[in-house]
C-alpha positions in Angstrom: 3.7 20.4 62.9 2.1 22.1 66.0 0.1 24.7 63.9 -1.5 22.3 62.1 -2.2 20.0 64.9 -3.9 23.1 66.8 -6.3 23.8 63.7 -7.8 20.3 63.7 -8.4 20.5 67.4 -9.8 23.7 67.4 -12.0 22.1 64.1 -12.9 19.4 66.4 -14.2 21.4 69.4 -15.5 24.0 67.1 -17.9 21.2 65.3 -18.5 19.8 68.4 -19.7 23.1 69.8 -22.6 23.1 66.6 -23.9 19.9 67.5 -24.5 20.9 71.4 -25.9 24.2 70.1 -28.5 22.3 67.7 -29.3 20.0 70.9 -30.4 23.3 72.9 -32.4 24.9 70.3 -34.6 21.8 70.9 -35.1 23.2 74.5 -36.7 26.8 75.8 -34.0 29.7 75.3 -33.2 32.1 78.0 -32.8 34.9 76.5 -30.7 38.4 78.3 -29.8 41.9 77.1 -26.7 43.7 77.1 -26.0 47.2 76.3 -29.3 47.8 74.8 -32.8 46.0 74.7 -31.9 44.9 71.2 -28.5 43.2 72.2 -29.4 40.0 73.1 -27.6 37.6 74.8 -28.9 34.0 75.6 -28.0 30.5 77.8 -26.4 29.0 74.7 -24.1 31.7 73.8 -23.0 31.5 77.3 -22.5 27.9 77.5 -21.0 27.6 74.3 -18.2 30.2 75.3 -17.6 28.1 78.3 -17.6 24.8 76.4 -14.9 26.1 74.0 -12.9 27.8 76.4 -12.6 25.0 78.8 -11.3 22.2 75.5 -8.7 24.9 74.5 -7.5 25.4 78.3 -7.6 21.5 79.2 -5.4 20.9 75.7 -3.2 23.9 75.7 -0.8 25.8 78.9 -0.5 29.4 78.5 -3.7 30.5 75.9 -5.1 33.8 76.2 -8.3 34.6 75.0 -10.8 38.0 73.7 -14.8 36.8 74.1 -17.7 38.3 73.5 -19.8 37.2 76.4 -16.6 37.4 78.5 -16.3 34.2 80.6 -12.7 34.4 80.9 -10.7 37.4 81.2 -7.9 38.7 78.3 -4.8 38.7 79.6 -2.3 40.3 76.8 -0.3 36.7 75.9 1.4 36.2 72.7 -1.2 33.0 72.0 -4.8 34.6 71.5 -8.3 32.9 70.5 -10.6 35.1 69.3 -14.4 33.4 70.1 -18.0 34.7 69.5 -19.9 31.5 70.4 -22.6 32.6 68.4 -22.2 35.0 65.9 -25.6 36.3 65.1 -27.5 35.9 68.1 -30.9 37.6 67.1 -30.9 35.1 64.1 -30.5 32.4 66.5 -33.6 33.0 68.5 -35.6 34.3 65.6 -34.9 32.7 62.3 -33.5 29.5 64.2 -30.7 29.7 61.1 -28.0 32.4 59.3 -25.7 32.0 62.8 -22.0 31.2 62.7 -19.7 29.6 65.6 -16.4 31.8 65.0 -13.1 30.9 65.8 -9.7 32.5 65.2 -6.3 31.8 66.7 -3.5 34.9 66.4 0.0 34.4 67.5 2.3 37.6 68.4 -0.8 39.8 67.0 -0.8 38.4 63.5 -3.1 36.0 62.2 -2.6 32.0 62.4 -5.9 30.7 61.3 -9.6 31.4 61.6 -13.0 29.3 61.5 -16.6 30.4 61.0 -19.2 27.0 61.2 -22.8 27.9 59.7 -24.5 25.6 62.0 -27.4 24.8 60.3 -26.2 24.6 56.7 -23.0 22.4 58.3 -20.7 24.4 56.5 -17.3 25.3 58.0 -15.2 28.1 56.3 -11.8 28.2 57.3 -8.5 30.3 56.5 -5.0 29.5 57.2 -2.3 32.5 57.1 -0.5 31.9 53.9 -1.9 29.1 52.7 -5.6 29.6 51.6 -9.0 29.2 52.4 -11.4 26.4 52.6 -15.4 25.7 52.8 -15.8 22.0 54.4 -11.9 20.9 53.1 -12.6 22.2 49.6 -10.5 24.9 48.4 -12.0 28.2 47.8 -10.7 29.8 44.2 -9.4 33.1 44.5 -12.2 36.3 44.2 -12.1 37.7 41.0 -9.9 41.1 41.1 -11.8 42.8 37.9 -15.6 42.9 39.6 -16.8 46.1 39.8 -19.3 47.9 42.0 -22.0 48.2 39.8 -22.1 44.4 38.8 -21.5 43.8 43.2 -24.3 42.0 45.7 -23.8 44.9 48.7 -24.7 43.3 51.9 -25.4 45.8 54.9 -27.8 47.3 57.7 -29.5 50.5 57.1 -28.3 52.6 59.4 -24.7 51.7 57.9 -25.8 52.8 54.5 -26.4 56.2 55.4 -22.9 56.2 56.4 -22.4 56.3 52.4 -23.4 59.1 49.9 -26.2 58.2 48.3 -24.8 57.7 44.9 -23.6 53.6 46.9 -27.2 52.8 46.2 -27.6 53.7 42.7 -23.7 52.3 42.2 -24.3 49.2 43.0 -26.0 45.8 41.8 -28.0 45.0 44.5 -28.8 45.2 48.3 -29.0 42.0 50.8 -28.2 41.4 54.6 -28.0 38.1 56.6 -27.3 39.8 60.0 -24.4 37.7 60.8 -20.8 39.9 60.4 -19.0 36.2 60.3 -21.2 34.7 57.4 -21.8 38.0 55.5 -17.9 37.8 55.1 -17.5 34.4 54.4 -20.1 34.9 51.5 -18.0 37.4 50.1 -14.9 34.8 50.1 -17.0 32.0 48.9 -18.5 34.0 45.9 -22.0 34.9 46.9 -21.6 38.4 47.6 -19.5 41.0 47.1 -19.3 43.7 49.9 -20.2 44.0 53.2 -20.0 47.5 55.2 -21.3 47.4 59.0 -20.6 49.8 62.0 -20.2 48.6 65.5 -18.1 45.6 65.3 -16.2 44.1 67.3 -13.1 41.7 66.8 -14.9 38.2 68.1 -17.7 39.0 65.2 -14.9 39.8 62.1 -11.6 37.4 63.7 -11.9 34.7 62.0 -13.7 35.8 58.7 -11.5 38.4 58.4 -8.6 35.3 57.6 -10.9 33.8 55.2 -11.5 37.0 53.4 -7.7 37.7 53.4 -6.5 34.5 51.7 -9.0 34.2 48.7 -7.6 37.5 47.7 -10.5 39.5 49.6 -9.6 43.3 50.9 -10.9 45.1 53.9 -10.6 47.8 56.0 -11.1 47.9 60.0 -11.6 51.8 60.8 -9.4 52.7 57.6 -6.1 50.2 58.7 -5.4 46.9 56.8 -4.4 45.4 59.9 -7.0 44.1 62.5 -5.9 45.1 66.1 -7.3 43.1 68.9 -8.7 45.4 70.7 -12.2 45.1 72.0 -13.5 48.7 70.5 -16.3 48.6 68.1 -15.2 49.7 64.6 -16.2 50.1 61.2 -15.8 47.6 58.7 -15.7 47.5 55.3 -15.1 44.4 53.3 -14.6 43.6 49.6 -13.9 40.7 47.1 -11.0 42.9 45.6 -9.1 45.7 45.6 -11.3 47.7 43.4 -14.6 48.0 45.0 -13.1 48.4 48.2 -11.3 51.9 46.9 -15.2 52.7 45.5 -16.6 52.0 49.0 -14.0 54.5 50.9 -15.2 57.3 48.2 -18.4 57.0 48.9 -17.9 56.5 52.8 -18.9 59.9 54.3 -18.0 59.0 58.2 -19.2 57.8 62.0 
């Protein structure tokens, strides 16, 4: 099957890109900023994106790309790869961990598969539309649909929490934060947490992880919509391990 072959190729390329990242971590980083002084990009973000895009373009014809570093233009074609070469760049710079390569593949605007690779932990999450999600080739179980918010580990930064009624803080069990959207979402999919809420995310932040989450029964809203659109505008993202928790998040949300 073409999709299976494409998935295996993509997994191979993502893994290889992780090895290249680890090699470059031993060298000096070049750090620049983009939209603000804390919106970081490194030479490794850029070189990783160029490497992955080139591998895909060399293998397949007529492929399109939406990428964070914009090394290639998005043309609006039907076969689209959504790429964040290093999700969690701040973590990459300062912690040398808690970052991931995120790559998703969509056809005609619909999800086909998503890959999130936690480079330093050597954990590869894969979600396949209609077939489930996997961690290092072991299938992930469906998430508990009866967990309540009061028993939930919630991941979010402080500015996002301020978008919610203060009752949310009293309702949830505990607050944690990784600082990489793809990993925060995959932590829900793997049962390590229950909620991730964020503002000002882009499609490359969650394009792969959202597939992985959905395939184990998780629920999400992107600017209030269940469907992720292949656009480059910022969105408010709510992700939860089940619909019960997601509905409570919506109830507490005050707006942008």
